[in-house]
VEXDREN-2710 file (C-alpha; in Angstrom, 1 decimal):
% VEXDREN-2710
k/r/px/py/pz
1/MET/-13.7/-46.4/-23.0
2/ALA/-13.7/-42.2/-22.2
3/ALA/-16.1/-40.5/-24.5
4/ALA/-13.5/-38.2/-25.3
5/THR/-11.3/-40.6/-26.7
6/THR/-13.5/-42.4/-28.3
7/PRO/-13.0/-42.7/-32.6
8/ARG/-15.0/-41.2/-34.7
9/ARG/-16.4/-44.3/-36.0
10/THR/-17.0/-46.2/-32.8
11/LYS/-19.6/-43.0/-32.2
12/THR/-21.0/-43.3/-35.5
13/LEU/-22.3/-47.3/-35.3
14/VAL/-23.5/-47.0/-31.6
15/LEU/-25.5/-43.9/-32.6
16/VAL/-26.9/-46.2/-35.3
17/ALA/-27.3/-49.0/-32.8
18/ALA/-28.8/-46.7/-30.2
19/ILE/-31.5/-45.5/-33.4
20/LEU/-32.1/-48.8/-34.2
21/GLY/-33.3/-49.9/-30.8
22/THR/-35.3/-47.1/-30.6
23/THR/-36.5/-46.6/-33.6
24/VAL/-38.1/-50.7/-33.9
25/VAL/-39.9/-49.3/-30.6
26/THR/-41.5/-46.6/-32.1
27/VAL/-42.1/-48.6/-35.0
28/ASP/-43.9/-51.8/-33.4
29/SER/-46.2/-48.6/-31.1
30/THR/-47.4/-47.2/-34.3
31/VAL/-48.0/-50.0/-36.3
32/VAL/-50.3/-51.5/-34.2
33/ASN/-52.9/-49.6/-34.3
34/VAL/-53.0/-49.9/-38.0
35/ALA/-53.6/-53.7/-37.6
36/LEU/-56.0/-53.8/-34.8
37/PRO/-59.4/-54.4/-37.1
38/ALA/-57.4/-57.7/-38.7
39/ILE/-56.2/-58.9/-35.4
40/ALA/-60.1/-59.1/-34.3
41/ASP/-61.3/-60.4/-37.1
42/ASP/-58.6/-63.4/-36.7
43/LEU/-58.1/-64.0/-32.9
44/GLY/-61.4/-62.4/-31.9
45/GLY/-61.8/-60.3/-28.2
46/GLY/-64.0/-57.2/-29.6
47/LEU/-63.5/-53.8/-28.7
48/ALA/-62.2/-54.5/-25.6
49/GLY/-59.6/-57.2/-27.6
50/GLN/-58.9/-54.5/-29.7
51/GLN/-57.8/-51.9/-27.0
52/TRP/-56.5/-54.4/-24.5
53/THR/-53.9/-55.1/-27.5
54/ALA/-52.6/-51.2/-27.8
55/ASN/-53.4/-50.4/-24.3
56/ALA/-51.6/-53.7/-22.3
57/TYR/-48.4/-52.4/-24.0
58/LEU/-48.8/-48.8/-22.6
59/VAL/-49.3/-49.8/-19.3
60/THR/-46.2/-51.8/-18.7
61/LEU/-43.9/-49.2/-20.3
62/GLY/-45.5/-46.2/-19.0
63/SER/-45.0/-48.0/-15.4
64/LEU/-41.5/-49.7/-15.8
65/LEU/-39.4/-46.7/-17.1
66/LEU/-37.7/-45.2/-14.7
67/ILE/-37.2/-48.9/-13.3
68/GLY/-35.6/-49.3/-16.6
69/GLY/-33.3/-46.6/-16.0
70/SER/-32.3/-47.3/-12.7
71/LEU/-31.6/-50.7/-13.6
72/GLY/-28.8/-49.4/-16.7
73/ASP/-27.3/-47.4/-14.0
74/LEU/-26.6/-49.8/-11.5
75/PHE/-25.7/-53.1/-14.0
76/GLY/-24.5/-50.9/-16.8
77/GLU/-25.9/-49.1/-19.7
78/ARG/-24.9/-51.6/-22.5
79/ARG/-25.9/-54.7/-20.2
80/VAL/-29.6/-53.3/-19.9
81/PHE/-29.8/-51.8/-23.7
82/ALA/-29.0/-55.5/-24.8
83/LEU/-31.0/-56.9/-22.6
84/GLY/-34.2/-54.8/-23.6
85/VAL/-33.4/-55.3/-27.2
86/ALA/-33.1/-59.1/-27.1
87/GLY/-36.1/-59.2/-25.4
88/PHE/-37.9/-57.0/-27.3
89/GLY/-37.3/-59.7/-30.4
90/VAL/-38.3/-62.8/-28.0
91/THR/-41.3/-61.2/-27.4
92/SER/-41.8/-59.8/-31.2
93/VAL/-41.7/-63.0/-31.8
94/LEU/-43.9/-64.5/-29.0
95/CYS/-46.9/-61.7/-30.4
96/ALA/-46.3/-62.9/-33.9
97/VAL/-47.2/-66.6/-33.2
98/ALA/-49.8/-65.7/-30.6
99/PRO/-52.5/-68.2/-31.1
100/THR/-55.8/-66.5/-28.8
101/ILE/-56.5/-63.1/-28.2
102/GLU/-55.5/-63.1/-24.4
103/LEU/-52.1/-65.2/-25.5
104/LEU/-51.2/-61.8/-27.2
105/VAL/-52.5/-58.9/-25.3
106/LEU/-49.2/-60.9/-22.5
107/SER/-47.3/-61.0/-25.0
108/ARG/-47.7/-57.2/-25.9
109/ALA/-47.6/-56.1/-22.0
110/LEU/-43.7/-58.4/-22.0
111/GLN/-42.7/-56.1/-25.1
112/GLY/-43.6/-52.6/-22.8
113/VAL/-41.6/-54.4/-20.2
114/CYS/-39.0/-54.8/-22.6
115/SER/-39.5/-51.2/-24.3
116/ALA/-38.7/-49.5/-20.8
117/LEU/-35.5/-51.4/-20.4
118/LEU/-34.4/-50.6/-23.8
119/THR/-35.4/-47.0/-24.2
120/PRO/-33.7/-44.8/-21.5
121/ALA/-30.6/-47.3/-21.6
122/ALA/-30.5/-46.0/-25.2
123/LEU/-30.1/-42.5/-24.1
124/ALA/-27.5/-43.2/-21.3
125/VAL/-25.5/-45.4/-23.8
126/ILE/-25.1/-41.7/-26.2
127/VAL/-24.2/-40.1/-23.3
128/ALA/-21.6/-43.0/-21.9
129/VAL/-20.3/-42.5/-25.4
130/PHE/-20.7/-38.7/-26.6
131/PRO/-18.7/-35.8/-25.2
132/SER/-20.8/-33.2/-24.0
133/ASN/-20.2/-31.3/-26.8
134/GLU/-21.4/-33.7/-28.9
135/ARG/-24.0/-34.7/-27.2
136/GLY/-26.9/-32.5/-28.5
137/LYS/-26.2/-33.1/-31.9
138/ALA/-26.3/-37.2/-31.5
139/VAL/-29.4/-36.2/-29.6
140/GLY/-30.5/-34.6/-32.4
141/ALA/-29.7/-37.0/-34.7
142/TRP/-31.3/-40.1/-32.4
143/THR/-34.4/-37.8/-32.1
144/ALA/-34.8/-37.5/-36.0
145/TRP/-35.1/-41.0/-36.9
146/GLY/-37.0/-42.2/-33.7
147/GLY/-39.5/-39.3/-36.3
148/ILE/-38.6/-41.2/-38.9
149/GLY/-39.9/-44.6/-37.2
150/THR/-42.7/-43.1/-36.4
151/LEU/-43.7/-42.2/-39.6
152/LEU/-42.7/-45.6/-41.2
153/GLY/-45.1/-47.8/-38.6
154/PRO/-48.6/-47.1/-40.5
155/LEU/-47.6/-47.1/-44.0
156/ILE/-45.8/-51.0/-43.6
157/GLY/-48.1/-52.0/-41.0
158/GLY/-50.4/-51.2/-43.7
159/GLN/-48.9/-53.0/-46.3
160/LEU/-48.5/-55.6/-44.5
161/VAL/-51.8/-56.3/-43.3
162/ASP/-53.0/-55.7/-46.7
163/THR/-50.8/-58.0/-48.3
164/ALA/-49.9/-60.4/-46.2
165/SER/-51.0/-60.8/-42.8
166/TRP/-50.8/-58.7/-39.4
167/ARG/-48.5/-61.3/-38.2
168/TRP/-45.9/-60.1/-40.1
169/ILE/-45.6/-56.6/-38.2
170/PHE/-44.0/-58.1/-35.3
171/ALA/-42.2/-61.1/-37.6
172/ILE/-40.5/-57.9/-39.1
173/ASN/-38.9/-56.7/-36.8
174/ILE/-36.5/-59.5/-36.2
175/PRO/-33.8/-59.0/-38.2
176/ILE/-33.5/-55.5/-36.4
177/VAL/-33.0/-56.9/-33.3
178/LEU/-30.3/-58.8/-34.6
179/VAL/-28.4/-56.3/-36.2
180/THR/-28.6/-54.0/-33.2
181/LEU/-27.7/-56.7/-31.1
182/LEU/-24.6/-57.4/-32.7
183/LEU/-23.9/-53.6/-33.1
184/THR/-24.6/-53.4/-29.4
185/LEU/-21.7/-56.3/-28.6
186/ARG/-19.2/-55.1/-30.6
187/VAL/-19.1/-51.2/-30.1
188/VAL/-21.2/-50.3/-27.2
189/PRO/-18.4/-49.8/-24.5
190/ALA/-18.9/-52.1/-21.3
191/GLY/-19.3/-49.4/-19.3
192/ARG/-18.2/-48.9/-15.5
193/PRO/-18.2/-52.1/-12.8
194/ARG/-21.5/-51.6/-10.7
195/PRO/-20.0/-50.4/-7.0
196/GLU/-19.6/-52.6/-4.4
197/GLY/-22.2/-52.5/-1.6
198/VAL/-24.9/-50.8/-4.0
199/SER/-27.9/-53.4/-4.1
200/VAL/-31.5/-52.8/-6.3
201/ASP/-34.2/-50.8/-4.4
202/ALA/-36.8/-53.2/-4.6
203/VAL/-39.1/-51.1/-2.1
204/GLY/-38.8/-48.2/-4.7
205/ALA/-39.3/-50.1/-7.6
206/ALA/-42.4/-52.3/-6.6
207/LEU/-44.1/-48.8/-5.4
208/CYS/-43.0/-47.1/-8.8
209/ALA/-44.1/-49.6/-10.8
210/LEU/-47.0/-50.0/-8.9
211/GLY/-48.5/-46.0/-8.8
212/LEU/-47.0/-45.7/-12.2
213/ALA/-49.2/-48.4/-13.7
214/GLY/-52.6/-47.4/-11.8
215/ILE/-51.7/-43.7/-12.9
216/THR/-51.0/-44.9/-16.4
217/PHE/-54.2/-47.5/-16.7
218/GLY/-56.6/-44.6/-15.3
219/LEU/-55.7/-41.7/-17.4
220/ILE/-55.6/-44.5/-21.1
221/GLU/-59.5/-45.5/-19.6
222/GLN/-60.3/-42.1/-18.9
223/PRO/-61.3/-41.2/-22.2
224/LEU/-63.7/-44.3/-22.7
225/ARG/-65.4/-44.1/-19.6
226/GLY/-65.5/-40.6/-17.9
227/PHE/-63.7/-39.6/-14.0
228/GLY/-66.6/-41.0/-12.5
229/ASP/-66.1/-44.8/-13.4
230/PRO/-65.0/-46.9/-10.9
231/ALA/-62.2/-48.5/-13.2
232/VAL/-60.8/-45.3/-13.9
233/PHE/-61.4/-43.4/-9.9
234/LEU/-60.2/-45.7/-8.0
235/PRO/-56.8/-46.8/-10.3
236/LEU/-55.7/-43.1/-10.2
237/ALA/-56.5/-42.7/-6.8
238/ALA/-54.2/-45.9/-5.8
239/GLY/-51.6/-44.8/-8.1
240/ALA/-51.4/-41.1/-7.0
241/LEU/-51.0/-42.6/-2.8
242/LEU/-48.7/-45.4/-4.3
243/PHE/-46.3/-42.8/-5.9
244/ALA/-46.4/-40.7/-3.4
245/SER/-45.2/-43.4/-1.0
246/PHE/-42.3/-43.8/-3.4
247/ILE/-41.5/-40.2/-3.4
248/ALA/-41.4/-40.5/0.8
249/TRP/-39.7/-44.0/0.7
250/GLU/-37.1/-42.5/-1.8
251/ALA/-36.3/-39.6/0.3
252/ARG/-35.4/-41.5/3.4
253/THR/-33.8/-44.5/2.0
254/GLU/-29.8/-44.9/2.0
255/GLN/-29.7/-46.3/-2.0
256/PRO/-33.0/-45.1/-3.5
257/MET/-33.9/-45.8/-7.2
258/LEU/-34.5/-42.4/-8.2
259/PRO/-31.8/-40.1/-6.4
260/LEU/-34.2/-36.8/-5.6
261/GLY/-31.4/-34.8/-5.2
262/LEU/-31.2/-34.4/-9.0
263/PHE/-34.1/-32.1/-8.7
264/SER/-31.8/-29.3/-6.9
265/ARG/-30.0/-29.2/-10.5
266/ARG/-31.2/-26.0/-11.8
267/ASN/-31.2/-27.6/-15.5
268/PHE/-32.3/-30.9/-14.6
269/ALA/-35.6/-29.6/-12.7
270/ALA/-36.6/-27.0/-15.7
271/GLY/-36.0/-28.8/-18.3
272/ASN/-37.9/-32.1/-17.0
273/ILE/-41.0/-29.0/-16.0
274/GLU/-40.6/-27.6/-19.9
275/THR/-41.0/-31.4/-20.8
276/LEU/-44.3/-31.6/-19.0
277/SER/-45.6/-28.7/-20.3
278/MET/-44.6/-29.5/-23.7
279/TYR/-45.4/-32.9/-24.1
280/GLY/-48.7/-32.0/-22.5
281/GLY/-49.2/-29.8/-25.5
282/LEU/-47.9/-32.2/-28.2
283/GLY/-50.3/-35.1/-26.7
284/LEU/-53.4/-32.7/-27.4
285/LEU/-52.3/-31.5/-30.6
286/PHE/-51.8/-34.9/-32.3
287/PHE/-55.2/-36.2/-29.9
288/PHE/-57.4/-33.5/-31.1
289/LEU/-56.2/-32.8/-34.6
290/VAL/-56.7/-36.9/-35.4
291/LEU/-60.4/-36.2/-34.5
292/PHE/-61.1/-33.1/-35.6
293/LEU/-59.8/-34.4/-39.2
294/GLN/-62.0/-37.4/-39.5
295/GLN/-65.3/-36.5/-37.5
296/VAL/-65.4/-33.1/-38.1
297/ALA/-63.7/-32.0/-41.7
298/GLY/-64.5/-35.2/-43.7
299/TYR/-61.2/-36.6/-44.1
300/SER/-60.5/-40.2/-44.6
301/ALA/-58.6/-41.9/-42.1
302/LEU/-55.4/-42.1/-43.8
303/ALA/-55.3/-39.1/-45.0
304/ALA/-55.7/-37.5/-40.9
305/GLY/-52.9/-39.7/-40.4
306/ALA/-51.3/-38.3/-42.8
307/ALA/-52.1/-34.6/-42.3
308/SER/-49.1/-34.3/-39.4
309/LEU/-46.2/-35.9/-42.0
310/PRO/-44.7/-32.8/-42.4
311/VAL/-43.7/-32.1/-38.6
312/THR/-41.8/-35.6/-38.7
313/VAL/-40.3/-34.9/-42.2
314/VAL/-39.1/-31.0/-40.8
315/MET/-37.7/-32.8/-38.0
316/PHE/-36.1/-35.3/-39.7
317/LEU/-34.0/-32.6/-41.7
318/LEU/-33.5/-29.8/-38.6
319/SER/-33.2/-31.8/-35.4
320/ARG/-29.2/-33.0/-35.5
321/ARG/-28.9/-29.0/-36.9
322/PHE/-30.7/-27.5/-34.1
323/GLY/-28.3/-29.9/-31.6
324/MET/-25.5/-29.4/-33.1
325/LEU/-26.2/-25.6/-32.7
326/ALA/-27.0/-26.2/-29.2
327/ASP/-23.9/-27.7/-28.3
328/ARG/-21.7/-24.3/-29.4
329/HIS/-24.0/-21.4/-28.6
330/GLY/-25.7/-23.3/-24.8
331/PRO/-29.5/-24.8/-25.0
332/ARG/-31.0/-22.1/-23.2
333/LEU/-32.4/-19.6/-26.7
334/PHE/-33.4/-23.1/-28.3
335/MET/-35.3/-24.5/-25.0
336/GLY/-36.7/-20.9/-24.9
337/VAL/-37.2/-19.8/-28.4
338/GLY/-38.2/-23.0/-30.3
339/PRO/-41.5/-23.8/-27.6
340/LEU/-43.0/-20.1/-28.8
341/VAL/-42.1/-20.6/-32.5
342/ALA/-43.7/-24.2/-32.2
343/ALA/-47.1/-22.6/-30.1
344/ALA/-47.5/-19.6/-32.8
345/GLY/-47.6/-22.8/-35.3
346/LEU/-50.4/-24.2/-33.2
347/ALA/-52.3/-20.2/-33.1
348/TRP/-52.2/-20.9/-36.8
349/LEU/-54.5/-23.8/-36.3
350/LEU/-57.2/-21.8/-33.6
351/ARG/-58.5/-20.3/-37.6
352/LEU/-59.5/-23.6/-38.8
353/ASP/-63.4/-24.1/-39.6
354/ALA/-65.2/-26.9/-40.8
355/ASP/-64.3/-26.9/-43.9
356/VAL/-60.0/-27.1/-44.3
357/ASP/-58.0/-27.1/-47.1
358/TYR/-55.0/-28.7/-46.1
359/LEU/-52.1/-26.5/-47.9
360/THR/-53.9/-22.8/-46.9
361/ASP/-55.2/-23.9/-43.5
362/LEU/-53.5/-26.7/-41.7
363/LEU/-50.1/-27.2/-44.2
364/PRO/-48.1/-23.8/-42.8
365/GLY/-49.2/-23.9/-39.6
366/LEU/-48.0/-27.5/-39.1
367/LEU/-44.6/-26.6/-41.1
368/LEU/-43.9/-23.5/-38.5
369/PHE/-45.0/-26.3/-35.6
370/GLY/-42.5/-28.7/-36.8
371/VAL/-39.9/-26.2/-37.3
372/GLY/-40.3/-25.2/-33.5
373/LEU/-40.5/-28.8/-32.2
374/SER/-37.0/-29.2/-34.7
375/ILE/-35.4/-26.1/-32.4
376/THR/-36.7/-27.6/-29.0
377/VAL/-36.4/-31.4/-28.4
378/ALA/-32.7/-32.1/-29.1
379/PRO/-31.3/-29.4/-26.9
380/LEU/-34.0/-30.0/-24.1
381/THR/-33.2/-34.0/-24.0
382/ALA/-29.7/-33.1/-24.1
383/THR/-29.8/-30.6/-21.3
384/VAL/-31.4/-33.2/-19.1
385/LEU/-29.3/-35.5/-19.4
386/ALA/-26.6/-33.3/-19.3
387/ASP/-27.4/-31.8/-15.7
388/ALA/-27.0/-35.1/-14.6
389/ASP/-24.5/-37.5/-13.2
390/GLU/-22.9/-40.3/-16.1
391/ARG/-23.9/-42.7/-13.4
392/ASN/-27.5/-41.6/-13.3
393/ALA/-27.9/-40.9/-16.9
394/GLY/-30.5/-44.2/-16.9
395/ILE/-32.5/-43.1/-14.3
396/ALA/-32.4/-39.1/-16.0
397/SER/-33.4/-40.3/-19.2
398/GLY/-35.8/-42.8/-17.4
399/VAL/-37.5/-39.6/-15.8
400/ASN/-37.7/-37.5/-18.7
401/ASN/-39.5/-40.3/-20.6
402/ALA/-41.6/-40.9/-18.1
403/ILE/-43.3/-36.9/-17.9
404/ALA/-43.2/-37.0/-21.3
405/ARG/-45.6/-40.6/-21.4
406/VAL/-47.4/-39.1/-18.4
407/ALA/-48.1/-35.5/-19.5
408/SER/-49.8/-36.2/-22.5
409/LEU/-52.4/-38.5/-21.2
410/VAL/-52.9/-36.0/-17.9
411/ALA/-53.6/-33.6/-20.7
412/ILE/-55.6/-35.7/-22.7
413/ALA/-57.8/-36.6/-19.4
414/ALA/-57.9/-33.3/-18.1
415/VAL/-58.5/-31.0/-21.0
416/GLY/-60.7/-33.8/-22.5
417/ALA/-63.2/-33.2/-19.9
418/LEU/-63.2/-28.9/-20.7
419/VAL/-63.2/-30.0/-24.4
420/ALA/-66.4/-32.8/-23.6
421/ALA/-68.3/-29.8/-21.5
422/SER/-67.4/-26.9/-24.5
423/PHE/-69.1/-28.7/-27.0
424/GLY/-72.2/-30.1/-24.9
425/SER/-72.6/-26.6/-23.9
426/THR/-72.3/-25.1/-27.2
427/LEU/-74.5/-27.2/-29.0
428/LYS/-77.6/-27.1/-26.5
429/GLU/-76.9/-23.3/-26.8
430/GLU/-76.9/-23.5/-31.0
431/LEU/-79.6/-26.1/-30.7
432/GLY/-82.3/-23.6/-28.2
433/ASP/-85.5/-25.0/-28.2
434/LEU/-84.3/-28.1/-30.2
435/ALA/-82.3/-29.7/-27.4
436/THR/-85.7/-30.4/-25.4
437/ARG/-86.8/-32.5/-28.3
438/PRO/-87.1/-36.1/-27.0
439/LYS/-84.9/-37.7/-30.3
440/VAL/-82.8/-35.0/-30.4
441/ALA/-81.7/-34.8/-26.5
442/ALA/-81.0/-38.2/-26.5
443/ALA/-78.6/-37.2/-29.5
444/VAL/-77.3/-35.1/-27.6
445/GLU/-77.0/-36.7/-24.8
446/GLU/-74.9/-39.6/-26.6
447/ALA/-72.4/-36.9/-28.3
448/ASP/-71.8/-35.3/-25.1
449/ARG/-70.1/-39.2/-24.4
450/GLN/-67.9/-38.9/-28.1
451/PRO/-67.0/-34.8/-28.7
452/LEU/-66.1/-33.7/-32.1
453/ALA/-68.4/-36.4/-33.4
454/GLN/-71.6/-35.7/-35.9
455/VAL/-74.8/-36.0/-34.4
456/THR/-77.8/-37.5/-36.2
457/VAL/-81.2/-37.7/-35.1
458/GLU/-83.3/-40.7/-37.1
459/GLY/-87.4/-39.7/-36.8
460/VAL/-87.4/-36.3/-37.2
461/PRO/-88.0/-34.0/-40.1
462/ALA/-85.1/-33.1/-42.7
463/GLY/-84.6/-29.7/-41.8
464/VAL/-84.4/-30.8/-38.3
465/GLN/-82.0/-33.2/-39.1
466/GLU/-80.1/-30.4/-41.2
467/ASP/-80.4/-27.8/-37.7
468/VAL/-79.2/-30.6/-35.4
469/ALA/-75.9/-31.2/-37.9
470/ARG/-75.1/-27.6/-38.3
471/ALA/-74.8/-27.2/-34.4
472/ALA/-73.1/-29.7/-34.1
473/GLN/-70.6/-29.2/-36.3
474/ASP/-70.4/-26.0/-34.9
475/ALA/-70.4/-27.1/-31.4
476/SER/-67.3/-29.0/-32.9
477/VAL/-64.8/-26.0/-34.2
478/THR/-65.5/-24.3/-30.9
479/ALA/-64.8/-27.1/-28.7
480/PHE/-61.8/-28.1/-31.1
481/ARG/-60.4/-24.4/-30.8
482/VAL/-60.7/-24.8/-27.0
483/GLY/-57.6/-27.5/-27.2
484/ILE/-56.0/-26.5/-29.4
485/GLY/-56.1/-22.7/-27.4
486/ILE/-54.8/-24.5/-24.5
487/ALA/-52.3/-27.0/-26.1
488/THR/-51.0/-23.4/-27.3
489/ALA/-50.7/-21.9/-24.0
490/LEU/-48.9/-25.3/-22.5
491/VAL/-46.4/-25.1/-25.5
492/ALA/-45.7/-21.3/-24.9
493/LEU/-45.8/-22.3/-21.6
494/GLY/-43.1/-24.7/-21.5
495/GLY/-40.6/-21.4/-23.7
496/LEU/-41.2/-19.5/-21.2
497/LEU/-39.6/-21.7/-18.5
498/GLY/-37.0/-22.5/-20.4
499/LEU/-36.0/-18.6/-20.6
500/ALA/-36.6/-18.3/-17.4
501/GLY/-35.5/-21.6/-15.9
502/ILE/-32.0/-22.7/-18.2
503/ARG/-28.6/-22.1/-17.7
504/ASN/-26.2/-22.4/-20.4
505/PRO/-23.3/-25.1/-18.8
506/ARG/-20.2/-24.2/-18.0
507/ARG/-17.4/-24.0/-21.2
508/ARG/-14.4/-26.0/-21.6
509/VAL/-11.9/-25.0/-24.3
510/ASP/-8.6/-27.0/-25.1
511/ALA/-5.1/-24.8/-25.8
512/GLN/-5.7/-26.9/-29.3
513/ASP/-8.9/-25.0/-29.8
514/CYS/-6.9/-21.6/-30.2
515/ALA/-5.3/-19.8/-32.7
516/GLY/-2.1/-21.3/-33.1
517/GLY/-2.5/-23.6/-30.4
518/GLN/-1.4/-21.4/-27.1
519/LEU/-4.0/-19.6/-25.2
520/ALA/-3.6/-15.5/-25.3
521/GLY/-3.2/-14.8/-21.6
522/VAL/-5.5/-12.0/-20.1
523/PRO/-7.2/-10.3/-22.6
524/ARG/-6.7/-6.5/-23.2
525/GLU/-8.8/-4.3/-21.3
526/GLY/-12.3/-3.3/-23.1
527/ALA/-11.7/-5.9/-25.2
528/ARG/-14.5/-8.7/-25.0
529/GLN/-13.9/-11.7/-23.1
530/SER/-13.7/-15.2/-24.8
531/PRO/-12.6/-18.8/-23.9
532/CYS/-8.9/-18.5/-25.6
533/ASP/-8.2/-15.1/-23.9
534/TRP/-8.8/-16.4/-20.5
535/PRO/-5.2/-17.3/-18.3
536/ARG/-4.7/-21.4/-18.5
537/GLN/-5.8/-22.0/-14.8
538/ALA/-8.5/-20.1/-15.5
539/ARG/-9.4/-21.9/-18.5
540/ASP/-8.8/-25.8/-17.3
541/THR/-11.3/-25.2/-14.3
542/GLY/-14.2/-24.2/-16.3
543/VAL/-14.5/-20.9/-16.1
544/PRO/-17.5/-19.5/-17.7
545/ALA/-17.4/-17.4/-21.1
546/SER/-21.3/-16.3/-20.1
547/ALA/-24.1/-17.9/-17.9
END
């Protein structure tokens, strides 16, 4: 079914299917964190069991996104999307009935595999059904509802854990999965048949999966263990080597999983570089803000988690609108200005100190940040996908998703080390000679492992305890500002990269879109040229109005 001839009702139902499929993933990825204490009480496993219940999913998802996108291009986006949705439903049942922590971790890892199939295929389905002049609007709606899924996860999960059982956070996926499957099989077009002679790049897939798994695992473990731990630097080094081997293999194999020629296309390359910068900044913001609000400003876990809800609400209200405007006017301005607006919102947060008033100190910056993010995200995603051929939409989506996830992990690992160093040096400077006292020195050494945390010293006079607490608070504020300052710079850099690198695509205009359904012919001398003024031959070949 050609995108241009797809009925409007079918397009709407396809979009609903894509939204439901990805929303169940976003809900499940956030809801688990709320349930971890209850899971530990029921199944045991301690802190390690809690960590791996969350991390097993993240490792398999991050390592298989590129493969999932490639399989969608090979076997059809509908088939892979349906397989991912069905698999997510089955693994949700396995999670819900898991009798031991080990089986729950295994089921969570399998959930990550299904998410890696489902997520890029959802965007590829949108590309297949929506023509380019409607794609930004559709991606905006998909983005907005995905944000609502992130918002609903902790709320639904907390309610289910408190009133029923943690097992219901997985069981509740089943009806959503069934509705999504029904819509997918009924309204999503089957897509192109698999080209003859095309085979799966098994070597490339193995190198890619193992390389990204090592990198993802190392980056997840780094904040807990530090770069010097063998459990961190060995997986990182092995993963980087394997991923470099993957790139080398893709450059020489006849049927690559990832066609490297995609990166020679200007908007695809520039859009993914902007994604790397933008999502690095986003990861830093949400990681450090929640820590700061809880450990320094004294917010409860619920209040700290809910602090960023206005960003989600703003994106829900505005993302679809800005996607539609980008369809009409081209993405360059939106991808340039949006990150700069978002960076201005982050810069507002540099004013925060230990006494945070939500309405005056935090909310204005978050609202401005949300507006900037709404301006950017849908045009960015649509532009990256538009610059790939439709037969490569899945791998293009997989690349963009993988870059976004890795960017966040890399930024948290790298900048986390800088923030920890800033915290430690400022704390020692604030304490002065007090830092040489044995009990104080031991507390400072322990605090270096957990920056932005309160520092308490037992067995010393009350005055010393107060001095240490005050110094730790000042050091935390300074370290937080370092992290948010870098986040601001990364997001702003994304905007500059968008302005410098993105080019508005050539526009095509049908005759019926012009006044009277006719073309006006060659424009009058001195008049501003519009698409309706082009000669018919030039219009049909897509001569740009501006670039």
